[in-house]
N, C-alpha and C positions, 0 to 999 in steps of 0.2 A: 657186405655190411648193411645194416639197416640205415635209415635216414640220418640218425644222430650218433652212430657208433664211432668209437675210437678203437684202434687196434694197433698193437705194437708187436713187431716180428723181429727175431734175431736168429741168425744161423748158429750163434753160440749156444743156443738152447737145443740144438738138434744134434743127433749122432753124426760124427764127422763123416762117416762113409756114406750117409744118406742125405746129408744136408743139401747138396746141389739138387738132387732129384726131388726132394720135398719142396725146395724153394721154387724150382721150375713149375711144379704142379700147383702150389698154393698161390704164390706171388705172381708167377708168369701166366699160367692159364686161367686160374679161378678169378684172380683179382684184376689183372691188367691185359690179358689176352695177347701175350708176347712170348716169343721164344728167347731163352737166355743161354748164352754161350760165353763162359769165362775166357779171357785172353790167356794164352798159354804162359806158364812160368810162375804162377802163384795159385795157392788154394783159394777157392771162392769163399768170401765172407761178406756179410751184409747185415745191416740193422735199419729198420724202417718203421716210422710211425705213420699211421693212416687215419684220416678223419673225413667223414662225409657230412656235408652240410647241404641238405636238400639234394639237388642234382649236381652239386659241385663236389669233386673229390680232391683232397689234399694229401700230399705225402712229403715226408722230409726224412732224410737219413744219410747213410754212407754205405759204400760198397767198394770192393776191390774191382780192378779193371774187368769189364765185361761188355759184350754186345747184347743189346736188347732189341729184338727184331719183330716187326709185324710182317709175317710171311703171307704169301698168297693163300694158302689153305686156311689161315686164321681170319681172312676177310669175311668168311661166311658167318662168323659169330661176332663181327666187329660192330661197335656202336659208332654213331656219327658225332664224335666229340672232338673238341680242340684241346690240345695239351700245350701248356707253357712249361717248358723244361728249363730249369735254372741250374747252372753249375756253381754252387757256392764255394767249392774248393776243388781244385784240380782243373783238368782240361777234358774236353769232349769233342766228338765228331758226330754230325748228324747227316743223314741222307734220306731224301724223300722227294717225290715229284720231279725226278730228274735233276735235282740240285744237291750238291754236297757243300757242307759248311763246317768250319772249325769254330768251336765255341770256347772262348777263353774263360779264365776264372772270373766268376762274378757275372758272366754274360748269360744269355738265354736264347732260346729259339722256339718258335711256334710251329707245332706239327699237328697232324690229324691221327685219329685212331682207325680210320677206315681206308687208308692207303698203305701200300707196301712201303716200309721204311726201316730205318735203323738209327738207334742212338747209342753211342759207345762212350763210356767213361774210360778215359785213357790212363788215369792215375787212381790211386787209392784216394778217393775224394768224397765230397758231400754233394747232395743233390736235393732239389726241392721242385715239386711239380704242382700245377693247378690244372685240373681237367674239368671242362664244362661243356654242355651241349652246344653244338654249332648254332642252333636256332636262338640261343640266349644272346649271342653276339650280333645276330642279324640286324637289329635296329640300329646299331652303331656302325657295323662293318658289313654292308651288303657285298663288298668286294674282298671278303676275308681271304679268298684264295691268293690274292696278290700280296698278302701279309705273311703267308706261310714261308718257312725256310729262309727268312731274312735275318741277318744278325741283329741282336738286341744288345746294345753296348752296356758294359758293366756300370758305366757312370750315369745311366738313365735314372733320373730322379723318380720317375713313375715305377720303375722296377724296384728301386730301394723301398718305396712305400709299400709295394705289394709284398716284398720279402718280410718286412716288419709285421704287416697285417697277418700273413700266413703263420708266422712263428707265434704270434699272439693267439691265433685261433687254435693252433696245435697244442698250446699250453693250457687251454681251458681245462679246469679240474673236474668238470662234471658235464654230462650230456647237455647239449643246448636245446632249449625249447623250440617249438615250431616257429614262433615269431622271430626268435633270434637267428635261427637257421636261415630263414628267408631273407632277413636283413643282411646277414653275412654273405650269403650267396650273391645278392645284388651288388654288394660292395666289391666283391671279388670280380664280378663281371665288369663293373665300372673301371676297375684298375687295369684289367687286361685290355680293355678298349683304350685306355689312356696310354698304355705301353705300346699299343699298335699305332699310335700317332693321332688318335682322335683328339681334337682340341679340348682342353679341360672345361671350357664353358659349355661345349656341346654335351659332354658327359654329365656335367652338373645339372643341365636342363632336364635330364631324365633320371638322375640318381645322385646320391650324396656320397658315393664310395670314396672319391678323392679327398673330400673334406674330412670324413671319418678317419681315413688312413693318415692324413696329415696330423690330426689331433692325437692319434695314438703314437705316431712317431715323435711328436712334441713331448708327450708324456714320458716316453722311453728316454728321450734325450735329457729331460729334467731329472729322472731317476738316476741316470748314469753320472750326472754332474751335480748332484744335490749338495755336495760339500764345497763346491766352488763358490767363493765369495762374489764373483762377478756374473753369476747365473742371472740371466735376464731374458725378456721376450726378444730383445735385439740379438742376443747370442744364439738363442734357439732358432730364431727366424733365419739367421745367417747360415746355420747348418742345413736348413731345408730350402734355402734360396727363395724365401718369401719374406714379406715385410713383418716387422714387429707388430704393427697394427693388425695384420691378418692373424697372427698367432693369438693376440689378445681376443680377437673376435671369435676364434674357434672355442676358446674357453668360456666366453660369455654365452655362446650358443649352447654350451654343455651345462649351463646353469651355475657357473662359478666364475672366478677370474683367475688370470695367470698368477697374480700375487697370492691369492687365497689357496690355490692348489699347491704352490711351492711351499707356503707356510705350513699347511697341513702335513705334507710329507716330511718336512724337516722336524716338526714337532713330534711326529710319530717315530721318526728315527731316533731323536734324542730321548724320548720316553723309553724306547726299547733298550738303548744304551745305558740309561740310568737304572733300569730294572734288572740289568744283567749282572749277576754276581761275579762273573769273570772280569768285569770292567769296573769293579768297585774301587780299584786302586787309582783310577783316572779321576781327575778333578771334574767338577760339574762344568767348569769353563771349557775344559778340553773336549768333553762330550758335545757341548754346544757348538764349539768351533768346528768340530768334525762333521756336524750336521748342517753347516753352512751359516751359522749365526755369528756375525762379527761383533754385534753389540750384546753383551751379556745382560745388561739391564732390560733391554727390549726382549730378549729371550725369556727372562724370568717372568715378565708381565704376560707375554703371550702364553707361556706354559701354564701359569696359574689360571688364566682366563679359560684355557682349553680343558684342563684336567681338574680344576678345583683345588689344587694344592701346589706348593712350590716344588721345584726340582729337588731341593734338599729333603723336604718332607716325604716325597715319593721314595727317594733312595732309602731313607731311614726306615720307612714302612716295609719296603720290600726286603731289605737286609735283615730286619727283625722278624720277618715272617708274618707280619700282620696282613 
């Protein structure tokens, strides 16, 4: 892939009799320099999304149980990268550098691409990986070898931040520009360092990855709870195990406020609901309440100030085709 490419692969699009051979050649050898051996008892199936941001490679997908091995013959073409392999659903085993490790659901392990090793997904499950050059982590982790093949717990807050950041990057609808790629690559490096145990203040001194990831996690938490009447900086901060003041600070640094960000999303959701012909039977009050507005008078004032007309005027105009 080129520096900003996105690629989606699925065995469902391949002829059944050739799918494993093609997957081994394209995904295994061309993209990841690994040998692939399905675990006996089930046909091999997989679907993966890949995105490259500068020198950082991301992947997310699912597959049936299989061994993914870096064998000794493959070392001749291996790059010197570090891979964070996350099991988002299912269980896995990893083996490298004379160490064996069981990886539970939600957990992760740090491995290299230039040492003989194996990563096995034991169940039909989902995976997520971040691959970046070893030298990118050197300023934070001069002792990176000591961090390899150590269990990373599913409850790691830094790991949760990285998962959210990666999924957001994977969902970008268009190629990222050079500046955005560089910024995203630096953020991912910072988050991997944080996962490896580097103190957040040390990471923050060299980059802003943790802050950006926390802001994105806060945004996602708000979107998921937009209709909750008790949505607040306190409730979002509790989810991330940080203070409400820190959450408010993140939004101020982004050029807005927590209150204004939530209000804008709620107004946009209410606007979409009122303009939807399939929801024309719902009262305006019901649409407003579903969007998180407990005070209908306040909703009406905010809506008119934002869109230049009242909710009833918007609905009437949309339903009449104006």
